[in-house]
N, C-alpha and C positions, 0 to 999 in steps of 0.2 A: 063557257066558251069552248068549242071543240078544239082538239089539238090541231095546230096549223101545219100546213105543208110548207117546208122551208128548203131553199137552196142556199148553200153557204159557199162563197167564193174566196179563195186564198191559197195559202200553202204554209208548210212548216209549223212552228210552234204557235203562231197566231191563229191559223185555222183550227188547230187542235184545241185551242182555248175556246173558240166559238162552238165547236162541236161538243165539247165537254159540258158547256152550258146548255146548249139546245137539247141534248138528250134528256135533260131534266124536265123538258116541256113537251116533247113530241117524239114519236118514233119515225115520223115521215120526213126524213132528212136526206138531202142529196148534197154531198160535198163535191164541188167542181174545182179541181186542183191544178195549180200551175205545173208545167212540164218543161221548165227551163233550167233546172239545176244541172250544173256541170262540174261540181266539186265532190270530193270524198268518194264514198262507195257508189253513189248514184252516177257520178261522173265517170268512174272507171267502168261500170257496167254499160253505160250509155256508149262509151267509146268502143268497148270490146264487142258488143252485140248489136249496136245500132238501134237500141230500144228506147222507149220513153224512160226518163229517169224515174226510178221507182220510189225513192226515199220519201218524198212528200205524200205520195199516195199511201205508202205504208203507215206513216204517222196518222193520216186521217182515218184509215181503217182501224188502227189501234185505239184512237180516241172514241170510236163508236162501238167498241166491244161490249158484250153483254155484261151486266153487273152480277156475274155468277163466278164461281170458282173456275169453271171451264173457260169463260171469256177472259178472265184475268190471267190464267196460266198461258193461254195462247197469245194474248197481247204481249206478255213478257217474253215469250219465245220469239215472236216477230221482232221485238225491239232489241233482242240480244245482239250485241256487237262483238265479233271475234277480236281478241287481242293479238299482239305479235306483229312481226314484220314479214310473215310469209304471205302466200297468195290470198289467204282468207283474212289476213289482218286488216281491220278497219271496216270489213263488210258487216252489215246488219243481216241477220239470217232472213228476216222478212223480205229484204231486197232480193236475195237469192231465190227465195220461194216464188216471189212474183215473177221474176224473169223466167224461171223454170216453167211456170204455168203459161207464160206468154209463148214459150217455144212449143208447148203442147196444144195451144188453142190459137186459131187464126185471129180472133178478135181479142185485143187486150182487155176489153171490158169483161169478157167472159172469165178471164183469169182473176180479175179484181172481185167479181161477184163470188167466185169460189172461195177466196180468202175471207170475204165478208160472211159467207156461210160458216166457215171454220170458226170465226170469232163470234158467231151469232150476233152480228153487228146490228145495231139499231139505226139503220140507214144504209145508204148506198154511196160509193165513191167512184167518181168518173174523172178522166183527164179533161182539161180545158181545151186541148187541141189534139188532133189526130197524128201529129208529127212532133218529134223533139224540137224544142225552140231554143234559140240563142238570143240573149238580151244584149243590146248594144246601147250604150249611154254616151251622151255628150256631157263631159265633166269639166267644170271650171275650177281653176286654182291649182292645177298640177304642174304648171310650168313656172318655175321660180322667177325667171327673167320676165315673164309676162303673165301675171296672175289672172288677167281677164281672158286669156286664151282658152279656147275649148279643145279638149282632148277626147278622142274616141276611145272608150273603154269597152271591151267586149267580154262577155261571159258573166253569168249570174254570180259566181263565186268572187270574181274580181270586182264587179260593180258593187256588191254588198259590202266590200271592205275598202272601197275607195276613200282616199283622204280628201278628195275635192268635193265640190258641190255639184250634184247631179242636176242638170238643167233640163234634159229631155231624154226619153228612151224610145227605142223602137225594137220590134221583133224581127228576127231572121229565122226562116223566110218571112217576107212581108205577107200580110193578109193570109195567115195560115188557116187551114180548114178546122172547124170545130167538130167535136163528136155530136152527132144528131141527138143523142140522149141528153147531152149537157144543155143544148139549146131547148129541148122539150122540157127539161126540168125547170129552167128559168121561166118559161112561158106558163107552166102549170102551177107554179108556186103561189102560195098566199103571201110569202115574204121572201125577199132575197137579201142576204147579208154579205157585205164586203168588209174584210178586215176582221181583227187587227192583223199586223204582220209587217214584214219588211216591205216598205211602201212601194219601192220601184221594182223589186224583184219577186214579190209574192202577190201583192194586191192589184196594183195598176196594170200589170200585163194582161189581165182579163179584158180590159177595155180596148186592147189593141187587136183582139181577135174579132174580125168584123161580124161574124154571126152571133157571137155572144153579146157584143155591143148593141147590135140591132135588137136582140131578144130583150136586153135590159131596157131599151127605149120603149118597147111596145107591151111588155108584160103587164098584166093586171095586178101583179104583186106589189106590195109595199116594199120600198127599198131602204135599207138601213146601212149606214156606214159606221163602223166602230173604229175610233181613233186609238192610236197607240198610247201606252202609259208613259213612255219615254220618247216623245216625238222628235227630239233633236239629237238623236244618237245614230251612229252607224252611217248608212248611206243617206240619211236625212239630217246630218249634223247641222245644227243651227236653225232647223225648221221649227216653227211654232205650229200649234194646232191649226191656226188660220192658214198658214202657208200650205199645209197638207190639202186643205179644201181648195185653195187656189190652183194647185197642181192638178187636182181632180177636174176642175172646170177647164183648165187648159187642155187636158188630154181628151176629155169627152164632154164638150160643152152641151151636147144634145141629150145627155143622160141626167135625169133629175133624181133627187133623193126625197124621202119622206121624213127621215129621222137621222140624226147624228148622235151617237152615244159617246160621251166623253167624260172622263174622270175629272172632278173639280181640280185636282192637283196640277193639271196641265192647262188650265184656263187662266190666261192673264187678264183678259178683259171680256166680260160676258156680253157687253153690248157689241163689241167687234165680232165676237164669235156668232152672235145672233144674226148680225148683218151678213156674215159670210155664209151661214147656213141658208138664209133666205135667198141668196144668189143661186143655190142649187135646189130651191123649193122645199127645204127641210126645216124641221124644228130641232133645236138642240135639246138633248136629254142629258143634263149635267148631273150625274149620279156617281157615287163611289163604286167602282168596279174592280179595284185592285185588291190583291191579297194583303191582309193586315201585316204579315211578318215576312213577306217575300217581295223584295223590291222589283218592280217592273213585271210582275206576274199578275194576270187576271184571276180573280177568284170565281170559280164556276157558279157558285150560288148567287153571288152579287151580279154577275153578268146575266145569269138566267132571270133574275128579278128585273133587271133593266129591260131585257127583251120582253118579258111579260108585261111590263108597264107600257111599252110601245105598242105591243099587240092590243092591249086593252084600251089604250087611248084612241086607237084607230076604230075599234068596234063601237065605242060609246060616242065618238064624235067630239067636237069642240065644246 
């Protein structure tokens, strides 16, 4: 089987896990990265310079670095974070480099491509939207006197740490423009992979960019969703694997999937999971994908094996 063309959608550590696995299978990878981060170094640079938040883009580039001394050295340089309380304290050097390149090049993608060349990256990294985005969530359970009341919570960093239950999300500005290269990558792929990652702040936002959602609807690619290893934590506290699929359907009922990759440790009822997968047109692939000695971390080899199984099952048919 020839190496597949893959577009991977997400952000943060979850997308980095997918990319680390995919690079074991193919060099033709396009990462399409969320641009809603407003915390930490990315938030500071976004506010000061009015740029796309660079942090998740930097992490995706680092995950795709070449497996050479050169690639590893420059990956570590990009990931280096300055200590202290001064102006540089908390900034990742890669974030500063990316913003510097954006000041020198009119198109942000040109700057990202230059960093990819520096890393000898095995793939390409693109933003999911052409403008910085803000996530707004309707959250239940934050009002002590009225636990059923909904509260508007704004900002990726705030939503990610909310103590309540996220009921719905939206992007500001509404209907943001996508990068044409990102849309083209989804349409040209053999496989599109969503997740794992922070569900409402890294994975689902892609479905709220109209051009990306439309591309996901019409692409000839197979569509894979990777569920988290700890589905009921953080912004999805109390969520089961099935609840994740239900929110996917609620957000993008017209987008179908072909496979759902899920670790057996998070499956409570295989029959219920199978039924939920069928609602989005998918087969469940229940296989161990977690690292053996690191809680909540995907193992690149196991995840790559899961992807290979899905790719192979599609090529051989039922």
